[in-house]
N, C-alpha and C positions, 0 to 999 in steps of 0.2 A: 358338311355344309352344313349352316344354320338355313333354316325353313324358322320363317317371320312369320309369323300370323297374325295379322294388324288387323284395326276392326274399319267397319267402310269409310269411316270420316278420314281416315288414312290412306284408303285405295284411291278416294276421290284422290289427294294429294297428288298421286305417284301417277293415276291415268290420267287424270284429266273428268273422271267421273259426274256428273250431273245431281248434288241429292242437295236439298235444303239443310244449312245450317246456320246457326245465330249468328248474331253479326261479330267480323273478325275483323281484329287489328295488326297488321302488319308487321313485322320485328326483322332488326337485319339479323343474319346472319353470318357466321365468322369460324371455320373450322380451322385450327392450328395456327389463330392470332391472324388469316388475313381474311377480310371479308368477303361471301360467299355474291356471286351474282345473279343469285335466286335469295328470294326472302320466305322467313316462314309465316304465322298466324298463331296468333292469342285469342283462344276461342274461347269465350265462357270461365276465362283466369286462365285457362294451358294453351301449353305452348308445344307446337306440330312443324314437322320439320319435314320437308321431301327427301324419302324414304331413299327411293332411286338415286339423287342426285349424293346427298351424303353418302350412300353406301357404294356409287362407285367414285367419287374422291378418292374414296382406302382401295379402290383395287376390287374390290367385288364387283360381281355377278347380279342383277338384277333379275326375276322370271317370277312372266303370273304363271300358273299354274293350275287348271280347276280352283277357281275360288282363294289359293294363296301366293301370300307370295314369299316366295323363296331367293333367300341371301347364299353366293356361294362368294368363299374365300378363296385368297389363296392361299392360306396358313397351312403352316402342316402338323405336326399332331407333337410327340415325344413329350421332354422336357418342359416347364410351363415357362422361365425363364432363365435364360444363362448366366443371367446375374448375379441368382441368386445361389448360395451356399448353405450349407446344414445349418453357418450361423444365424442367418440370418432367417431361416425360415422360426429356427428354435424362437429366438426373440419378438419374433411378432406378435402383440397382440393377439390374445383370448379368448370368446368367446363360446358362450355357451347357445345353442339354439333360441333365438326367440328375443336372445338376448344385442341392444344395441351399442354398433361405437361411433360417437360421433367425431367431425371430423368437419369443420369450419362451420354454417352455417346448416350442413345436415346430416343427418342421421342414417347408417346403413346396419342393416340386420336381414338373417339369413332366417325364414322364421320356421322352415322345417323339411326335414328330407327323408321322402316315404321312398316306396318300392312296392312294386311290384311285377308281375307276369301276366305278359300277351301273348297268346300265342306260343308256349312253350319261350321266350323270349325274356328277360326281366329289365325294368325300365327305373330309372332314378328319376326323383323327382325332386328340386330345387324349388321351392318357392322361396322370396327375397322380396323384403319393400324398402323404400331411402324414401327419408319422413325431410321437408324444408322448413325451417324457423319461419321463413318468409309463405309470405302465399301471391300470386303462386311460386313455387320452386323453379328453381332454374337446374333441372339435374344434367341436360344433354345427354350424350350417347349411352346406351344401356352398361351396363359394369360383365363383366368376364368374368371368365373363374376357373380356379383348374383345384385339382381333387389329389387326394395323397390315398395308395395306397401302400399299406404298410412303409417301404422307405421308398418310394416312387411318387413324385411330382409329379401329374400330368395335366397337360390345360385342353381344358375342354373345347370342342373347336366344332361338335358335331352336335347338336340337339336342336329342339322345335319348341318355340317361346310361344306363354300364350300369357293372357294380362287378363285380369279379376278385375272386369271392370262396377263391383258394386265395394273394391278397395280404395282405387285409384279415384281419388280428386287433385285438383287444383294447388295444393300442398304434400301431395303424396299418390308414391306411386306403387306396384305390386305385381309383379310376373313370377311362371315356372315355366321353369327353363324341364326339358324334359329328354331324355338319352342313354340310347343306352349298354347297359355296363352288368358283368357279372361277376358277383362278389359286396361287399361291404365296404364302402368307404369311412377313412377313419378323420381328414381331417375334409374341411374345402377352404379356398382361398379367396380373397374379396381384390376386383381390381375394376373402380370404381370406372366407369367412361370407357372402359376397353382396355387389354394390351396394351395397342397404340398411344394410350394416352400415358397411360402408369407403369411404372417398367418395376417397380417391387408391389405385391398387395399391402394393403395397407394394415389387414388385422384376419385370422382364423380362424373360424368355428368348429367345433367338433361337430361331425356327422350322429350320433345317436341324444 
């Protein structure tokens, strides 16, 4: 289950809450090449889309519980991608934490991987950032990740998401994915805009 913690503006777009915002400009929304029957908004150089509509289009369920938007997908765990074999994984570009990977007009980076223990349970925090050479940047959906533990590569499907408001600009966005995990991760595989958008990861980052 993916628990997406959004800020008040995003909540307003989902549930129609009446809060004052800066002047906005409607923008067309395309999903898998098809124009949607709803629009996004361009506000202060940043693009916002209706999370409920986009999530449910991809078969997810959206709930609002105790001030938190929870998005539940029907995808299962296991191997990150059945089309990936050992050669695919070893031939990927490798980056260290904090090192960027440029693809088109956007650079991708896993900034840090940290571990913490809460109530005798260990959690992993993956903080990543994406930067665009154009402003405002058109980033699309949030990325997905897979992680490698020994010789096993596992799709990350159960996590919470938080945004860093100080680091999110019109040309840059930064989030942290947090999930329970016992052990040490060796590599993280980066899928821009999620598993549905990209069959194979663009690169892998060392997790130490």
